[in-house]
C-alpha angles and dihedrals in degrees: 000000000000119000090248092052091046091053089052091053091051091048091051090051090050088056091051091048091050089056090047091051091051092048092050100041091128090067092049091050089067085075120083109275094246090058099048101083093043089050091054092051092049092047092055088064088072086076087091092057097078096166092056092049095047094051104040129046111253090232091060091048090050092050092048093044092050090055091050091050090053087061090060097254123134111237094193107119090218092060091063088212098118133356126211110209135168121257122194117228143142132250119183087353091299118122112235138161121241129189118246129185120230124188113209123228097266090050091051090051091051093051091049091048091053087060094047100263137117111221124201127178109198122188115229123213134196113217103171134356108302091359113110134146140177118243092256091056101046119130119224090257091052091047090055089056095055114118100174093155091059110086093201093051091048091049090052099042111025107092105168147290137297105216109201127193119190121189109231091191091057102231096111133048124242112284123207127186125179117219115197118230090233089064096051091046091051092045092053102034092111093056103116099190108076092194089078099044096110093046092049091050092051093045093052093044092054093046092052091048093049089058088060100040122092106240118170113243093239089056098045115146091241101178092057092046092050092046091053089050088057090049091049092049089057091053098037094112099040115138114256125223105226131103091205115105124203114262132183090254091055091046090052090050090053091051090049087059089058092252134123135216127231110205125200135142093000092304123114114202123193113237127194135048107324097177109134092012100076096102092052092050091049091050089051089058102259119146122223105225129158093353096307138087113242142170135186118250133184111235103209124159115245091221132032117259107220096176118080113253113229112252116249112247110244119236089245092057090043090054092050092049091050092053093046090050090053099058105277122124119225095261094050091044092053092049091048093052093047101041106027101033097028091222138134135194090268095059097080093158090054092049091049091050091051089055093050091082108033094175091058089045092055090049090054089050090054092048091049094050090051092053103043132063118243113283115252109252089230092056100102123200112252112258093231095057096085 
């Protein structure tokens, strides 16, 4: 594609993203007002990431990017502070793409420095049988043998990373943790954009090492931890690849290790410090996926429930009831939800987010009523709205 044609493609994508931003303004308004315009400018830079935009709905990217911005990270691709890339996974046996956030090496170093640490990620190479060395330890002869631009040589000789954490304050000794290349490849195998392979490898290596390092609670690298929580939330319902189902015996064995199980959506996830217990968990049938040990379980009631369980009110119905209880009639409420909030009955996440801050919601209602003419009493609310 010629440079002129490529620029036209990017410009077209910018137009599409502008429309998406306008249609999802309610999500953006969850940011502080002074951040909203800057967020929109940064988001338009994603127009150059065609693969991301063709695999994930813009609304989902906006929602994910807003949450990253709330952590104080710059989503603009040109800032090189954090990348949003598509990962391939399965939910209910259906292949889908989900956004994941990856912090490049220099960003990891900056986050560590803010907590008083110097972070180094050092590649480790195998030259002969039982002869391996990290880049910082290479002899002149070993340096002359490096062929890092040759994919085949790298595949044969690159064996992992030494992740090194030095305490700049001086209270802790130097900590080194080796991360095997097989781990980072497995942890990033669903990354579908090869341009970010090196960054995803480094990100996953650092995250695994951080779980093993001793870092005082008051010096925790909070932005990274919160970002990984966002990533994990995206993948919380990913299908697992194990035929083993949780039994009472397995659950008892986990408790005997001093660990607990978090159960949700037929997935049991081990919680607690698993260091030194990984082999036992693997032997029990747990699968290590997205930095946690998990196993499928069948949530069946021990006794039949003859009485009908009250249905949980959806966030869309809850939003409608809230508006009706605050002076709006059904027609005006429907118009407010559609035109001011840009939501429908299917956008349950959006309705829930609108209800998170009821004071702000009431202010939007007042603004809306000041701008629109009274709704005709014959203008009925569409049946499919709620």
